[in-house]
C-alpha positions, -999 to +999 in steps of 0.1 A: -565+728-391-528+729-385-506+698-386-499+695-349-536+699-340-544+672-366-521+648-348-538+657-315-572+648-329-562+616-347-536+599-325-546+565-312-559+569-277-580+553-250-597+587-247-623+598-272-624+635-279-653+648-298-657+679-320-622+684-333-627+717-351-615+753-353-638+760-324-616+739-302-586+760-313-605+791-303-614+776-269-579+767-261-566+801-272-591+818-248-581+796-219-613+776-217-608+741-203-621+715-227-636+686-208-622+653-221-648+626-229-634+597-208-647+562-215-646+540-183-645+502-181-675+492-160-665+456-152-640+445-126-608+440-147-581+440-121-554+414-119-563+408-082-597+396-067-622+421-054-625+425-017-658+422+001-645+445+029-645+477+008-668+497-015-653+503-049-661+531-075-644+550-103-637+587-099-623+614-122-606+646-114-581+669-132-546+680-127-532+715-129-526+710-167-563+702-173-557+665-179-585+643-166-572+615-143-592+583-137-589+565-104-603+535-086-616+547-052-617+522-023-637+530+008-639+508+039-674+494+044-693+510+074-668+539+074-678+567+098-665+602+101-638+618+081-610+592+074-573+595+065-567+590+028-538+576+006-532+581-031-514+553-049-497+549-083-472+529-101-452+509-112-437+529-141-456+516-172-484+499-152-520+508-147-542+510-117-556+476-123-523+461-114-500+466-083-513+501-073-548+488-071-537+459-049-520+483-025-549+507-025-575+479-018-554+464+009-549+497+027-587+504+024-594+471+041-574+486+070-594+518+075-581+543+048-599+558+019-576+551-010-574+559-047-553+541-073-549+564-103-537+561-138-510+588-145-516+613-173-514+599-208-519+563-197-546+538-189-581+553-187-567+588-178-567+616-204-539+635-221-526+635-256-506+621-272-508+588-254-480+569-236-460+600-226-441+603-192-430+635-177-411+643-145-431+674-140-466+663-150-464+629-133-452+646-101-482+670-105-505+639-108-498+631-072-507+667-061-538+665-082-550+635-062-544+656-031-566+683-046-593+658-051-590+641-017-588+674+002-622+684-011-640+651-006-665+649+023-653+615+034-617+626+040-599+646+066-578+670+045-551+671+072-546+633+070-535+626+034-506+604+024-493+590-009-476+558-020-456+553-052-444+520-066-413+516-088-409+548-110-438+563-092-419+558-059-395+585-071-424+607-083-440+603-048-409+615-030-406+643-055-442+653-048-436+652-011-408+677-016-431+703-032-465+696-017-467+703+020-503+689+022-488+654+019-483+643+054-468+608+048-450+591+019-442+555+011-420+546-019-419+508-026-392+493-048-385+528-062-367+540-093-352+574-098-364+577-134-343+608-141-311+592-129-316+558-147-325+576-179-297+600-179-270+578-165-281+542-173-283+514-148-257+517-120-246+551-135-228+533-163-235+559-190-209+588-194-214+621-210-206+608-245-230+580-241-257+604-230-250+627-260-253+597-283-287+589-267-299+625-271-289+624-308-310+592-313-340+607-294-339+640-313-337+622-346-368+603-335-385+636-328-381+646-364-394+613-376-424+615-353-433+649-366-429+639-402-451+608-397-477+624-375-473+596-350-452+587-320-429+557-322-432+533-292-401+521-274-416+486-270-426+468-238-413+435-227-408+408-255-436+383-261-409+356-260-383+359-232-347+354-245-329+327-226-300+351-219-322+379-206-309+395-173-326+383-142-344+416-136-359+414-171-371+378-163-387+392-131-405+419-151-416+393-177-430+370-149-453+399-138-463+418-169-464+391-196-482+363-176-516+359-160-500+371-128-500+407-139-508+411-176-533+439-184-543+451-219-539+488-209-505+483-193-476+498-213-451+473-200-474+444-209-477+458-245-461+485-267-443+506-241-438+543-238-432+568-265-394+567-273-391+605-269-404+604-233-369+599-222-358+634-233-374+653-204-361+628-178-325+633-191-328+671-188-349+675-156-338+656-126-363+648-098-355+646-061-334+678-061-351+690-030-358+657-012-336+669+017-363+695+024-391+670+031-403+675+067-431+649+067-424+612+074-411+590+045-408+552+044-387+537+017-391+499+011-369+478-011-360+442-018-326+429-007-322+412-041-336+440-062-314+453-090-329+487-082-321+487-045-295+515-049-321+540-058-338+537-024-305+536-005-291+567-022-324+586-018-325+577+019-291+594+022-306+626+009-335+626+034-331+645+067-348+641+101-356+613+124-390+605+107-373+589+076-368+551+074-354+526+049-367+491+051-349+463+032-370+431+027-348+400+030-347+378-002-371+400-022-365+411-058-378+442-075-412+428-086-419+409-054-430+442-040-456+445-067-479+417-056-461+391-034-482+393-002-455+373+017-429+400+008-449+433+009-447+445+045-483+457+047-483+455+086-454+480+086-470+502+059-503+504+077-487+512+111-466+539+094-496+556+080-517+552+112-489+568+132-482+595+106-518+604+098-532+608+134 
């Protein structure tokens, strides 16, 4: 067994893969898709209460790279006929038991079949090594949900939308630019992860700073390979420094308290692999956002540190079916779970109008 494959078999993961042997090497070489043995939590472990207006179940499907994705599926009770559907994911570093599940369940209460999915390499979804993010694969994850929804008997394949929160807001817009099956897109409190990784917050990093970052990350690659493990960047601190920026305090108030903490959430715990940043530096998303023909709704808080991502993305969009909605007084994480700030009435009307 070679070194890299040994790492594949032994890396700590939420996914149990059985039968690591030379036979697996042969199967991969011949192009056979090896089914991941996914272990699913059976109890309700969301950070929000379960609704009595929808039926809930867990589903699995795979993306174009053969990674098994796990999702919570919410179906309106007494649903009849083929319904419109919405796939939801985010925030960046969260799991489906947090904000995306809240959005999905709420939308299902209003007549949509919804799924909130864990992106590749995170949560209950498959993919090795764990805790990796990728502008390509994570955009693909949205299209994989469209594959699944398009072939489900409950759903009208011509009425499928997506919704991304925080970093997955940018991924959602990126997916809408490539996947013409997506008929409506909402991005809530979005980040452009490529831009913030390559340029820093508010584009404060110059080329020299970026080069220094690349040196650090590539040194880390060498160390990871030597060690046979992947160093984590670290999530939010267990004890919040008094001089922390306000937006870090806002994140802490969600991810590190009973409000939003979840044991599988990267942001609540050890964070992403450090070297995940490399691909975001080199491969910008949103390059073809101006070619999206379907409706797009961008929602951001007035007080959010990240507001400029939605404002600048909106400038790229073309057509009279694009809208930017700024929520007065809201910060970045208010749009994760604050029911007084999340404009669900607007979101529901947008999807109903767009997925007729």
